[in-house]
C-alpha positions as CSV (number, residue, x, y, z in Angstrom):
1,M,-108.6,-99.8,32.0
2,L,-109.5,-98.9,35.5
3,F,-113.0,-98.8,37.1
4,S,-113.8,-97.4,40.5
5,M,-116.7,-98.5,42.7
6,P,-118.3,-95.6,44.7
7,G,-116.0,-94.2,47.3
8,N,-112.8,-95.4,45.6
9,E,-112.4,-92.6,43.1
10,R,-109.4,-91.0,44.7
11,L,-107.5,-94.3,44.9
12,A,-108.4,-95.2,41.3
13,A,-107.1,-91.7,40.2
14,S,-103.8,-92.4,42.1
15,I,-103.3,-95.7,40.4
16,A,-104.2,-94.2,37.0
17,E,-101.8,-91.3,37.5
18,H,-98.9,-93.7,38.3
19,T,-99.6,-96.2,35.5
20,G,-100.9,-93.9,32.8
21,W,-104.0,-96.2,32.2
22,A,-107.4,-94.8,31.2
23,T,-110.3,-94.9,33.6
24,G,-113.8,-96.0,32.5
25,T,-117.2,-95.3,34.0
26,L,-119.6,-97.5,36.0
27,E,-122.9,-96.1,36.9
28,V,-123.8,-97.6,40.3
29,R,-126.8,-96.7,42.3
30,R,-129.6,-98.2,44.4
31,F,-133.3,-98.7,43.6
32,P,-135.8,-97.5,46.2
33,D,-136.0,-101.1,47.5
34,Q,-132.2,-100.9,47.9
35,E,-131.3,-103.4,45.2
36,S,-128.3,-102.4,43.2
37,Y,-128.2,-101.0,39.7
38,V,-125.0,-101.2,37.6
39,R,-124.5,-99.9,34.1
40,L,-121.2,-99.9,32.1
41,R,-120.7,-96.7,30.2
42,S,-117.3,-97.5,28.6
43,G,-116.2,-99.9,25.9
44,V,-114.0,-102.8,27.2
45,S,-114.0,-105.3,24.5
46,G,-110.5,-107.1,24.4
47,S,-109.2,-105.0,27.3
48,A,-107.7,-106.1,30.6
49,V,-109.7,-104.3,33.2
50,A,-109.5,-103.7,37.0
51,V,-112.1,-102.7,39.4
52,I,-110.9,-100.7,42.4
53,C,-112.9,-101.4,45.5
54,T,-111.6,-101.5,49.0
55,L,-113.7,-104.0,51.0
56,A,-114.1,-102.3,54.3
57,R,-117.8,-102.8,55.4
58,P,-118.2,-105.4,52.6
59,D,-121.9,-106.3,53.2
60,D,-122.8,-103.0,51.7
61,Q,-120.7,-103.4,48.6
62,I,-120.4,-107.2,47.7
63,M,-123.5,-107.5,45.4
64,R,-122.8,-104.5,43.3
65,L,-119.2,-105.5,43.0
66,L,-120.0,-109.0,41.8
67,F,-122.6,-107.6,39.3
68,A,-119.9,-105.2,38.0
69,A,-117.4,-107.9,37.5
70,R,-119.9,-110.1,35.6
71,L,-121.0,-107.2,33.5
72,L,-117.4,-106.3,32.5
73,R,-116.8,-109.9,31.4
74,E,-120.1,-110.1,29.5
75,S,-119.1,-106.9,27.7
76,G,-116.0,-108.4,26.3
77,A,-113.2,-107.7,28.8
78,R,-110.2,-110.0,28.2
79,S,-109.6,-110.3,32.0
80,V,-111.2,-108.8,35.1
81,H,-109.0,-108.0,38.2
82,L,-109.9,-106.6,41.7
83,V,-107.8,-104.1,43.5
84,A,-109.0,-104.3,47.1
85,P,-106.3,-102.7,49.3
86,Y,-108.4,-103.8,52.4
87,L,-109.6,-107.4,52.1
88,A,-112.6,-108.3,54.3
89,Y,-113.6,-111.6,55.9
90,M,-110.0,-112.8,56.7
91,R,-110.4,-113.1,60.5
92,Q,-112.7,-116.0,60.6
93,D,-110.1,-118.4,59.4
94,R,-111.2,-121.3,61.6
95,R,-114.3,-122.5,63.4
96,F,-113.8,-121.2,66.9
97,K,-117.3,-122.6,68.0
98,D,-119.3,-125.4,66.7
99,G,-121.6,-124.4,63.9
100,E,-119.7,-121.2,62.9
101,A,-119.6,-120.2,59.2
102,L,-116.0,-120.3,57.8
103,T,-116.6,-116.9,56.1
104,S,-113.0,-116.4,54.9
105,R,-113.2,-119.4,52.6
106,Q,-116.9,-118.6,51.5
107,F,-115.9,-114.9,50.7
108,A,-112.8,-116.1,48.8
109,Q,-114.9,-118.5,46.7
110,L,-117.4,-115.7,45.8
111,L,-114.6,-113.3,44.6
112,S,-112.7,-116.1,42.9
113,S,-115.8,-116.9,40.9
114,E,-115.9,-113.5,39.2
115,F,-112.3,-112.2,39.0
116,D,-109.2,-113.3,37.4
117,G,-106.8,-111.6,39.8
118,L,-106.7,-109.9,43.2
119,V,-104.2,-107.2,44.4
120,T,-104.4,-106.4,48.1
121,V,-102.4,-104.9,51.0
122,D,-101.4,-106.6,54.2
123,P,-104.4,-109.1,54.5
124,H,-105.0,-110.7,57.8
125,L,-102.9,-113.8,57.2
126,H,-102.9,-115.4,60.6
127,R,-103.6,-119.1,60.2
128,Y,-103.3,-119.1,56.4
129,A,-99.7,-119.0,55.1
130,D,-100.9,-117.5,51.8
131,L,-104.0,-116.2,50.1
132,G,-103.6,-119.0,47.6
133,E,-104.9,-121.4,50.3
134,I,-108.5,-120.1,49.9
135,Y,-108.5,-118.0,46.6
136,S,-108.4,-119.8,43.4
137,M,-107.4,-116.8,41.3
138,E,-104.0,-115.1,41.0
139,T,-103.2,-113.1,44.1
140,A,-100.8,-110.3,44.9
141,S,-100.4,-109.7,48.7
142,L,-98.5,-106.4,49.2
143,A,-96.6,-105.2,52.2
144,A,-97.0,-101.5,53.2
145,S,-94.4,-101.5,56.0
146,P,-91.8,-99.9,53.6
147,L,-94.2,-97.0,52.9
148,L,-94.9,-96.7,56.7
149,A,-91.2,-96.6,57.3
150,D,-90.8,-93.9,54.7
151,W,-93.4,-91.8,56.4
152,V,-91.7,-92.2,59.8
153,R,-88.3,-91.3,58.2
154,A,-89.7,-88.1,56.7
155,N,-91.8,-86.9,59.6
156,V,-90.4,-88.1,63.0
157,D,-87.1,-87.4,64.6
158,A,-85.8,-90.0,67.0
159,P,-88.7,-92.4,66.8
160,L,-89.4,-95.4,69.1
161,I,-91.4,-98.0,67.3
162,I,-93.9,-100.0,69.5
163,G,-96.1,-102.9,68.6
164,P,-99.2,-103.2,70.9
165,D,-99.1,-107.1,70.8
166,S,-97.3,-110.0,69.3
167,E,-99.3,-110.0,66.0
168,S,-98.0,-106.4,65.3
169,E,-94.4,-107.5,65.5
170,Q,-94.1,-108.0,61.7
171,W,-94.9,-104.4,61.0
172,A,-93.1,-102.8,64.0
173,G,-90.0,-104.9,63.5
174,A,-89.9,-104.3,59.7
175,I,-90.3,-100.5,60.1
176,A,-87.7,-100.4,62.9
177,R,-85.2,-102.3,60.7
178,L,-85.8,-100.2,57.6
179,I,-85.2,-96.8,59.5
180,G,-82.7,-98.1,62.1
181,A,-84.8,-97.3,65.1
182,P,-85.3,-99.2,68.3
183,H,-88.6,-101.1,68.8
184,A,-90.4,-102.9,71.5
185,V,-93.6,-105.1,71.5
186,F,-96.1,-105.3,74.2
187,A,-98.3,-108.3,75.2
188,K,-102.0,-108.4,74.9
189,S,-104.7,-110.6,76.4
190,R,-108.2,-110.4,74.9
191,R,-111.5,-111.0,76.9
192,G,-113.8,-109.6,74.3
193,D,-114.1,-107.5,71.1
194,R,-113.5,-104.3,73.0
195,D,-112.0,-105.7,76.2
196,V,-108.2,-106.1,76.1
197,L,-105.5,-106.0,78.6
198,I,-102.0,-104.7,77.6
199,A,-98.8,-105.7,79.5
200,A,-96.2,-103.1,78.5
201,S,-92.4,-103.6,78.6
202,D,-90.1,-101.1,80.3
203,L,-89.4,-98.2,77.8
204,G,-87.1,-96.3,80.2
205,A,-84.0,-96.8,78.0
206,W,-85.5,-94.7,75.2
207,K,-86.8,-91.6,77.0
208,G,-86.7,-88.6,74.8
209,R,-87.8,-90.5,71.7
210,T,-91.2,-90.1,70.0
211,P,-93.3,-93.2,70.5
212,I,-95.1,-94.6,67.4
213,L,-97.7,-97.4,67.9
214,V,-97.8,-99.5,64.8
215,D,-100.5,-102.0,63.9
216,D,-102.1,-103.4,60.6
217,V,-105.6,-102.3,61.5
218,I,-107.3,-99.7,63.6
219,S,-110.7,-101.1,64.3
220,S,-112.3,-100.6,67.7
221,G,-109.3,-98.6,68.9
222,H,-109.1,-100.3,72.2
223,T,-105.9,-102.1,71.8
224,L,-104.1,-99.0,70.7
225,A,-105.8,-96.7,73.3
226,N,-104.8,-99.2,76.1
227,A,-101.2,-99.4,74.9
228,A,-101.0,-95.6,74.5
229,R,-102.1,-95.2,78.2
230,E,-99.3,-97.6,79.2
231,I,-96.8,-95.5,77.2
232,I,-98.0,-92.2,78.7
233,D,-97.8,-93.7,82.2
234,Q,-94.1,-94.3,81.6
235,G,-93.5,-90.6,81.0
236,F,-93.8,-90.4,77.2
237,P,-96.0,-88.0,75.2
238,P,-99.1,-89.5,73.6
239,P,-98.0,-91.8,70.7
240,I,-98.6,-91.5,67.0
241,C,-100.9,-94.4,66.0
242,L,-99.6,-95.6,62.6
243,A,-101.6,-98.2,60.8
244,V,-102.0,-99.8,57.3
245,H,-105.8,-100.0,57.4
246,G,-108.0,-97.4,59.3
247,L,-111.3,-99.2,59.7
248,F,-112.4,-97.0,62.7
249,A,-115.4,-98.7,64.1
250,A,-117.9,-96.5,65.8
251,G,-116.2,-94.5,68.6
252,A,-112.7,-95.6,67.7
253,E,-111.5,-92.2,66.5
254,A,-112.9,-90.4,69.5
255,L,-111.4,-92.9,71.9
256,L,-107.8,-92.4,70.5
257,R,-108.3,-88.6,70.4
258,E,-109.2,-88.7,74.1
259,V,-105.9,-90.3,74.9
260,G,-104.2,-87.7,72.8
261,C,-103.1,-89.8,69.9
262,R,-102.4,-88.6,66.4
263,M,-103.6,-91.1,63.8
264,V,-101.8,-91.8,60.5
265,T,-103.0,-94.5,58.0
266,T,-102.5,-95.4,54.3
267,E,-105.3,-94.7,51.8
268,S,-106.5,-98.3,51.8
269,I,-109.7,-97.1,53.4
270,S,-110.7,-93.5,52.9
271,H,-110.4,-91.4,56.1
272,A,-109.2,-88.1,57.4
273,S,-106.0,-89.8,58.8
274,N,-104.8,-91.0,55.2
275,A,-101.3,-89.7,54.8
276,I,-99.6,-92.6,52.9
277,T,-100.4,-93.1,49.1
278,L,-100.8,-96.6,47.7
279,G,-101.0,-95.7,44.0
280,A,-97.5,-96.8,43.0
281,L,-97.5,-99.9,45.1
282,L,-100.8,-101.1,43.7
283,G,-100.3,-99.9,40.2
284,D,-97.0,-101.7,39.8
285,A,-98.4,-105.0,41.2
286,L,-101.4,-104.8,39.0
287,A,-99.4,-104.2,35.9
288,R,-97.3,-107.3,36.6
289,Q,-100.5,-109.3,37.2
290,M,-102.2,-108.0,34.0
291,E,-99.1,-108.8,32.0
292,G,-99.4,-112.4,33.0
293,G,-96.9,-112.8,35.8
294,A,-96.3,-116.3,36.8
295,G,-98.0,-117.7,39.8
296,R,-99.2,-116.0,42.9
297,L,-97.2,-113.0,44.0
298,R,-96.0,-112.3,47.5
299,I,-94.2,-109.0,47.8
300,T,-92.3,-108.3,51.1
301,P,-90.0,-105.6,52.3
302,E,-86.4,-105.6,51.0
């Protein structure tokens, strides 16, 4: 049985449609003092259940999510799983300065204490080789690049895939291989959260192709906007910005529109740019996990 936290109803419906599973009801609201109220309105005794809750802007969600998980278990659920297409608190994966909280581990411990399994999409695994390094529950880390490649194949003639920095190579390279398109990767140096410098490679050999900037996350938008300006300066039209997760921090969408970019994202975080559904990908992985698949899953492109 599937349960949706507020704001995740469309994604839960997509998973339910693909799997044929029933959806239950959680009543979630806030008291006047902003504390969370959670009430279960569906029977779950003996059932394996999953809570659908993407974890963008997690500080507004985490307490009610933990309350819901504990409530489902206390109400007799056989197992309680979390489907969080976007997984928060993965970037603080080391102590960059003395005295910093190692929030990726602390957040992992919180979720692992209440859930039996986690299904997520393209988490920020930079210094961790696998989610199992910090999560003590079963985890399924899914790759969205095949779905992004399908979108490009269906919507863009003669694409040129471009990664704005070295970290984006895994998505840009995978998409390019899957669709048989050329790709290039720029270099980036960061001087602050919103201060980045992009060193673009020469794209002259691919004039006439449609540039597509690919990244895992659109957050502040500055990396993609600066990369887009470099592309335009080389005589190309404004690129399509294609990303797995559209966080869109304040001002990010306007910044990219000013450059002339079109934005396309998966439905991991609800946004007007969502054009790529995740229901089948998430539903299949969740089914395997609920059926007791061995070990932690790592699903990568073919």
